[in-house]
C-alpha positions in Angstrom: -12.5 -34.9 31.6 -9.0 -35.6 32.9 -8.4 -36.5 36.6 -5.4 -37.8 38.5 -4.7 -39.5 41.8 -1.5 -39.0 43.8 -1.4 -41.9 46.2 -0.3 -45.3 47.3 -0.9 -49.0 46.5 -1.1 -51.9 48.9 -1.2 -55.5 47.7 -4.0 -56.9 49.9 -4.9 -60.5 50.7 -8.6 -60.4 51.3 -10.2 -63.1 53.4 -14.0 -63.4 53.9 -15.0 -64.8 57.3 -18.2 -65.1 59.3 -16.6 -63.0 62.0 -13.1 -61.8 63.0 -11.5 -64.4 65.3 -11.1 -63.7 69.0 -7.6 -63.9 70.4 -6.3 -67.4 70.1 -9.3 -68.5 68.0 -9.2 -70.3 64.7 -11.8 -69.5 62.0 -12.3 -71.0 58.5 -12.2 -68.6 55.5 -15.2 -68.6 53.2 -13.3 -67.0 50.4 -10.0 -65.4 49.8 -8.0 -63.6 47.0 -5.2 -61.0 46.5 -5.3 -57.9 44.5 -3.8 -54.4 44.1 -5.7 -52.1 46.5 -5.1 -49.3 48.9 -6.5 -45.8 48.9 -4.9 -44.6 45.7 -5.8 -47.6 43.6 -9.4 -47.5 44.9 -9.8 -43.8 44.0 -8.2 -44.2 40.6 -10.5 -47.0 39.7 -13.6 -45.1 40.8 -12.6 -42.1 38.7 -12.3 -44.4 35.7 -15.8 -45.8 36.4 -17.1 -42.2 36.5 -15.7 -41.7 33.0 -12.6 -39.6 33.7 -9.4 -40.2 31.8 -7.3 -41.0 34.9 -3.6 -40.8 35.6 -2.2 -42.5 38.8 1.0 -41.1 40.3 2.5 -43.7 42.6 5.5 -45.8 43.7 5.8 -49.6 43.8 8.2 -52.0 45.4 10.8 -53.6 43.2 9.7 -57.1 43.8 7.2 -59.7 42.5 4.2 -58.1 44.3 5.1 -54.7 42.9 5.3 -56.0 39.4 2.0 -57.9 39.8 0.4 -54.7 41.1 1.6 -52.8 38.0 0.2 -55.4 35.6 -3.2 -55.4 37.4 -3.5 -51.6 37.5 -2.6 -51.3 33.8 -5.2 -53.9 33.1 -7.8 -51.5 34.4 -6.9 -48.9 31.7 -5.1 -46.6 34.2 -2.4 -44.4 32.9 0.4 -45.0 35.4 3.2 -42.5 36.3 5.2 -44.6 38.6 8.6 -45.3 40.0 9.9 -48.5 41.5 11.6 -48.2 44.9 14.3 -50.6 46.1 12.0 -51.7 48.9 9.4 -54.4 49.4 5.9 -53.7 48.0 3.7 -52.7 50.9 1.1 -55.4 51.5 -1.8 -56.1 53.8 -4.2 -58.6 55.2 -7.9 -57.8 55.4 -10.7 -59.7 57.1 -14.1 -59.0 55.5 -16.8 -60.3 57.9 -20.5 -61.0 57.6 -21.3 -57.5 58.8 -19.4 -56.1 55.9 -16.7 -54.5 58.1 -13.1 -54.6 57.0 -10.2 -55.2 59.5 -6.9 -54.3 58.0 -3.3 -55.1 58.9 -0.5 -53.6 56.8 3.1 -54.6 56.4 5.9 -52.4 55.2 6.6 -48.8 54.4 4.0 -46.8 52.5 5.5 -46.1 49.1 4.5 -42.9 47.4 5.7 -40.5 44.7 8.0 -37.6 45.4 8.3 -34.3 43.6 11.8 -35.1 42.4 10.8 -38.4 40.9 11.1 -38.4 37.1 7.3 -38.5 36.4 5.1 -36.7 34.0 4.1 -34.0 36.5 3.5 -31.6 33.7 0.3 -33.5 32.9 -1.3 -32.0 36.0 -1.4 -28.6 34.2 -4.1 -30.0 31.9 -5.9 -32.0 34.6 -9.2 -30.8 35.9 -9.2 -32.6 39.3 -6.6 -34.3 41.6 -7.2 -36.5 44.6 -4.2 -36.6 47.0 -3.9 -39.6 49.4 -0.2 -40.1 49.6 3.0 -38.3 48.5 5.6 -35.9 49.8 4.8 -32.2 50.4 6.4 -31.3 47.0 4.1 -33.7 45.2 1.1 -32.0 46.7 2.5 -28.6 45.7 2.8 -30.0 42.1 -0.8 -31.3 42.3 -1.9 -27.8 43.1 -1.4 -27.0 39.4 -4.8 -28.5 38.8 -7.9 -26.3 39.3 -9.4 -28.7 41.9 -7.4 -30.6 44.6 -9.1 -32.9 47.1 -7.2 -34.7 49.9 -7.8 -37.1 52.8 -7.2 -36.1 56.4 -5.1 -39.4 56.7 -2.3 -37.3 55.3 -2.7 -34.4 57.6 1.0 -33.9 58.5 1.9 -33.8 54.8 -0.9 -31.4 54.0 0.2 -29.1 56.8 3.8 -29.1 55.7 2.8 -28.4 52.0 0.8 -25.3 53.0 -1.4 -25.2 50.0 -5.1 -24.4 49.9 -7.3 -27.5 49.3 -10.5 -27.3 47.4 -11.9 -30.1 49.7 -10.7 -32.2 52.6 -12.4 -35.5 53.4 -12.3 -36.9 57.0 -14.3 -39.4 59.1 -16.2 -38.7 62.3 -15.6 -42.3 63.3 -12.0 -43.2 62.3 -9.4 -41.6 64.7 -6.8 -41.7 61.9 -8.9 -39.4 59.7 -9.8 -36.7 62.2 -9.6 -33.0 61.3 -10.3 -30.0 63.5 -10.6 -26.3 62.3 -7.2 -24.8 62.6 -5.2 -27.9 61.7 -4.4 -26.5 58.2 -3.4 -23.1 57.1 -4.8 -22.0 54.8 -8.0 -23.9 55.6 -9.8 -26.1 53.0 -12.5 -24.4 51.1 -14.8 -27.4 51.7 -14.6 -29.9 54.5 -16.6 -33.1 54.1 -17.2 -35.2 57.3 -18.4 -38.7 56.6 -20.7 -40.4 59.1 -21.2 -43.9 57.7 -24.8 -44.9 57.3 -25.9 -41.5 58.6 -24.5 -39.8 55.5 -22.4 -36.8 56.5 -22.1 -33.1 56.9 -20.0 -30.4 55.2 -18.9 -26.8 55.5 -18.1 -24.7 52.4 -17.1 -21.1 52.5 -18.8 -20.6 55.8 -22.0 -22.5 54.9 -23.1 -25.8 56.4 -25.0 -28.7 54.9 -25.7 -32.4 55.1 -26.1 -35.3 52.8 -27.9 -38.6 53.2 -26.3 -42.0 52.5 -27.1 -42.9 48.9 -29.1 -46.1 48.4 -27.1 -49.2 47.4 -27.3 -50.0 43.7 -27.1 -53.8 44.5 -26.6 -56.3 47.4 -24.3 -55.1 50.2 -20.8 -56.7 50.1 -18.5 -54.7 52.4 -17.2 -51.3 53.2 -13.6 -51.7 51.9 -12.7 -48.7 49.8 -15.9 -46.8 50.4 -14.1 -43.7 51.8 -11.6 -43.3 49.0 -14.4 -43.9 46.4 -16.4 -41.1 48.1 -13.3 -38.9 47.8 -12.9 -39.8 44.1 -16.5 -38.9 43.5 -16.1 -35.6 45.2 -13.1 -34.8 43.1 -14.9 -35.7 39.9 -18.0 -33.6 40.9 -16.0 -30.5 41.9 -13.9 -30.7 38.8 -17.2 -30.7 36.8 -18.2 -27.5 38.5 -20.9 -28.9 40.8 -22.1 -27.0 43.8 -21.0 -28.4 47.2 -24.3 -30.0 47.8 -24.4 -31.6 44.4 -20.8 -32.7 44.8 -21.2 -34.5 48.2 -24.4 -36.3 46.9 -22.5 -37.6 43.8 -19.6 -38.6 46.1 -22.1 -40.5 48.4 -23.3 -42.5 45.3 -19.6 -43.4 44.6 -19.2 -44.6 48.2 -22.4 -46.7 48.0 -21.3 -48.4 44.8 -18.1 -49.4 46.4 -20.0 -51.2 49.1 -21.6 -53.6 46.5 -18.1 -55.0 45.6 -16.2 -57.4 47.7 -12.7 -56.0 48.4 -11.1 -53.8 45.8 -12.3 -55.0 42.4 -12.6 -58.8 43.2 -9.7 -59.6 40.9 -6.4 -61.3 41.6 -5.6 -64.9 42.5 -7.8 -67.0 44.7 -6.3 -68.0 48.1 -8.7 -70.8 48.9 
């Protein structure tokens, strides 16, 4: 099966600590490393893990970090459709504490693909499912060539401007940056999945309501970085396979749980300590 992600990359320096420092406090890192991460990269990797042939439409900064991100992503067997912008690669710093929580600070402009970029957009016509987590409205309209399009509520202004019907929208009941309310999009998404952390989540699909339970972890808990975008990737994969809404959110929950057994993005990159 062919899937695609239209989204962004952040070069993240991950630092594991017992707890996030209080203002003015100094803590000692237990571990640290840098790797290509961000919502688009996390979702694309999860689609690969699920067995989909995956194309990632994105933009990177024309600097050393952007080039490192490209090399790392290609090393994961991703097919990249990318452009380099004359701007610094967006980067971030993420604390991973003993509770498994992630605390993120990002630096720089989010770099995403645009509809007028010279990319292989025609490939979307033979793609079964697309996850959209960053791009201009035209890029989302091009993504709509695929039979299934899933998006994150983090991009709500872009989704509203594009004015296309989504097969599914993923948002969080806990994160203010991922809130969605009925009426925010016209036309409304066919399925709305509301994640609720350890409580699982709820969904509405074509007027029907349902719930899913959090999937059991397949290994020791590491942290929650990337769990949401991994969930969305799993949802995209399941809907593209023709799964029912209930089956799709349950498969997506399993993808989210697997992400929580990995430290950071993929625990690659260079050590910082």
